[in-house]
C-alpha positions as a Markdown table, in Angstrom:
| # | Residue | x | y | z |
|---|---|---|---|---|
| 1 | Met | 43.6 | 21.5 | -33.8 |
| 2 | Gly | 42.7 | 17.8 | -32.8 |
| 3 | Tyr | 40.1 | 15.8 | -31.1 |
| 4 | Lys | 40.6 | 15.7 | -27.1 |
| 5 | Thr | 41.2 | 12.4 | -25.3 |
| 6 | Pro | 38.2 | 11.8 | -23.3 |
| 7 | Tyr | 38.5 | 11.1 | -19.7 |
| 8 | Tyr | 36.3 | 8.4 | -17.9 |
| 9 | Gly | 36.6 | 9.5 | -13.9 |
| 10 | Ser | 36.7 | 5.8 | -11.5 |
| 11 | Thr | 34.1 | 4.8 | -9.6 |
| 12 | Gln | 32.7 | 3.4 | -6.1 |
| 13 | Ile | 30.0 | 1.7 | -7.3 |
| 14 | Thr | 31.1 | -2.3 | -7.3 |
| 15 | Ser | 28.8 | -4.7 | -9.0 |
| 16 | Ser | 27.5 | -8.1 | -7.1 |
| 17 | Ile | 29.2 | -11.5 | -7.2 |
| 18 | Lys | 28.0 | -13.3 | -10.5 |
| 19 | Val | 27.2 | -16.8 | -10.2 |
| 20 | Glu | 26.3 | -18.9 | -13.5 |
| 21 | Gly | 22.9 | -21.0 | -13.5 |
| 22 | Glu | 22.7 | -24.4 | -14.4 |
| 23 | Pro | 21.6 | -25.4 | -18.0 |
| 24 | Ile | 17.7 | -25.8 | -18.3 |
| 25 | Glu | 19.0 | -29.7 | -20.6 |
| 26 | His | 21.5 | -30.6 | -17.2 |
| 27 | Lys | 18.6 | -29.9 | -15.0 |
| 28 | Ile | 16.0 | -31.5 | -16.6 |
| 29 | Glu | 18.3 | -34.5 | -16.8 |
| 30 | Arg | 19.0 | -34.4 | -13.1 |
| 31 | Val | 15.3 | -33.9 | -11.9 |
| 32 | Val | 14.6 | -37.3 | -14.5 |
| 33 | Lys | 17.3 | -39.1 | -13.5 |
| 34 | Asn | 17.1 | -38.5 | -9.6 |
| 35 | Gly | 13.5 | -38.4 | -9.1 |
| 36 | Glu | 14.1 | -34.9 | -7.9 |
| 37 | Pro | 10.5 | -33.1 | -7.1 |
| 38 | Ile | 10.9 | -29.8 | -9.1 |
| 39 | Lys | 10.7 | -27.2 | -6.0 |
| 40 | Asp | 11.8 | -24.1 | -7.5 |
| 41 | Gly | 8.7 | -22.3 | -9.7 |
| 42 | Ala | 6.2 | -20.2 | -9.4 |
| 43 | Pro | 2.6 | -20.5 | -7.2 |
| 44 | Leu | -0.3 | -22.1 | -9.1 |
| 45 | Val | -3.0 | -19.6 | -9.1 |
| 46 | Tyr | -5.4 | -22.1 | -9.3 |
| 47 | Thr | -9.2 | -22.0 | -7.8 |
| 48 | Glu | -11.6 | -24.4 | -8.3 |
| 49 | Arg | -14.4 | -23.7 | -11.0 |
| 50 | Lys | -17.1 | -23.4 | -8.4 |
| 51 | Asp | -15.3 | -20.9 | -6.7 |
| 52 | Gly | -14.7 | -18.8 | -9.9 |
| 53 | Val | -12.0 | -16.5 | -10.6 |
| 54 | Asn | -10.3 | -14.8 | -7.8 |
| 55 | Ala | -10.4 | -11.0 | -8.1 |
| 56 | Ala | -6.7 | -10.6 | -7.8 |
| 57 | Tyr | -5.7 | -12.9 | -10.5 |
| 58 | Asn | -8.1 | -11.7 | -13.1 |
| 59 | Ile | -7.2 | -9.5 | -15.7 |
| 60 | Arg | -10.6 | -7.9 | -16.1 |
| 61 | Thr | -10.7 | -6.9 | -12.6 |
| 62 | Asp | -11.1 | -3.4 | -11.9 |
| 63 | Arg | -8.2 | -2.2 | -10.1 |
| 64 | Trp | -9.6 | 0.9 | -9.1 |
| 65 | Glu | -12.9 | -0.4 | -7.6 |
| 66 | Ile | -10.5 | -2.8 | -5.6 |
| 67 | Ala | -8.6 | 0.4 | -4.1 |
| 68 | Ala | -11.3 | 2.4 | -3.5 |
| 69 | Asp | -12.9 | -0.5 | -1.1 |
| 70 | Ala | -9.9 | -0.4 | 0.6 |
| 71 | Met | -9.5 | 2.8 | 1.2 |
| 72 | Asp | -13.2 | 3.1 | 2.1 |
| 73 | Ala | -12.7 | 0.6 | 5.3 |
| 74 | Val | -9.3 | 2.8 | 6.1 |
| 75 | His | -11.0 | 6.1 | 6.4 |
| 76 | Lys | -13.9 | 4.5 | 8.1 |
| 77 | Ala | -11.4 | 3.0 | 10.7 |
| 78 | Met | -9.9 | 6.7 | 10.9 |
| 79 | Ile | -13.6 | 7.8 | 11.8 |
| 80 | Ala | -14.1 | 5.2 | 14.5 |
| 81 | Lys | -10.9 | 6.2 | 15.6 |
| 82 | Arg | -11.7 | 10.1 | 16.5 |
| 83 | Asp | -15.1 | 9.5 | 17.7 |
| 84 | His | -13.1 | 6.7 | 20.1 |
| 85 | Lys | -10.9 | 9.8 | 21.3 |
| 86 | Gly | -14.6 | 11.4 | 23.2 |
| 87 | Val | -14.1 | 8.0 | 25.7 |
| 88 | Ser | -12.0 | 8.3 | 28.6 |
| 89 | Pro | -9.6 | 5.4 | 29.7 |
| 90 | Asp | -12.5 | 3.9 | 32.3 |
| 91 | Gly | -14.9 | 3.5 | 29.3 |
| 92 | Lys | -16.8 | 6.5 | 30.9 |
| 93 | Glu | -17.9 | 9.2 | 28.4 |
| 94 | Ala | -15.9 | 12.6 | 28.6 |
| 95 | Lys | -17.1 | 15.4 | 29.8 |
| 96 | Ile | -17.8 | 18.2 | 26.9 |
| 97 | Val | -17.4 | 21.4 | 27.6 |
| 98 | Lys | -19.7 | 24.1 | 26.3 |
| 99 | Leu | -17.7 | 27.6 | 25.1 |
| 100 | Lys | -20.2 | 30.5 | 25.2 |
| 101 | Lys | -19.2 | 33.8 | 23.5 |
| 102 | Asp | -17.2 | 36.3 | 25.7 |
| 103 | Lys | -19.0 | 39.7 | 25.9 |
| 104 | Asp | -15.8 | 41.4 | 26.1 |
| 105 | Ser | -14.0 | 39.6 | 22.4 |
| 106 | Gly | -17.1 | 40.9 | 20.2 |
| 107 | Ala | -16.6 | 37.9 | 17.9 |
| 108 | Glu | -18.8 | 36.5 | 16.0 |
| 109 | Ser | -19.3 | 33.6 | 12.9 |
| 110 | Thr | -20.0 | 35.7 | 9.5 |
| 111 | Asn | -20.3 | 32.5 | 7.7 |
| 112 | Gly | -23.7 | 32.6 | 6.0 |
| 113 | Thr | -24.7 | 35.6 | 7.2 |
| 114 | Thr | -26.5 | 38.4 | 5.8 |
| 115 | Gly | -24.7 | 40.7 | 8.2 |
| 116 | Thr | -28.0 | 41.5 | 9.8 |
| 117 | Lys | -29.0 | 40.3 | 13.5 |
């Protein structure tokens, strides 16, 4: 009784083309020698002192408040869109039809009633 040889199946996964990067020492030497500007870097996250710290970059910012404000704006936009549905394309108010209880149906709302008439 011996050990079984494991079977490793083939796969369809392929890797991307690999490119070796330039060492930092060579890059610094090239930039200093040719006087090139440094192009590849992160954008500066700097604000003037009088402007204060931008909330998007402040680590002490409560992200929940920012998200709640954004969702409030979305909710207000949805309400405005819903309220606008009562206006016809020519700008006039749409006609509101008042429905009356049919005497044949006898259906009544029981929400909040005590059962007495």
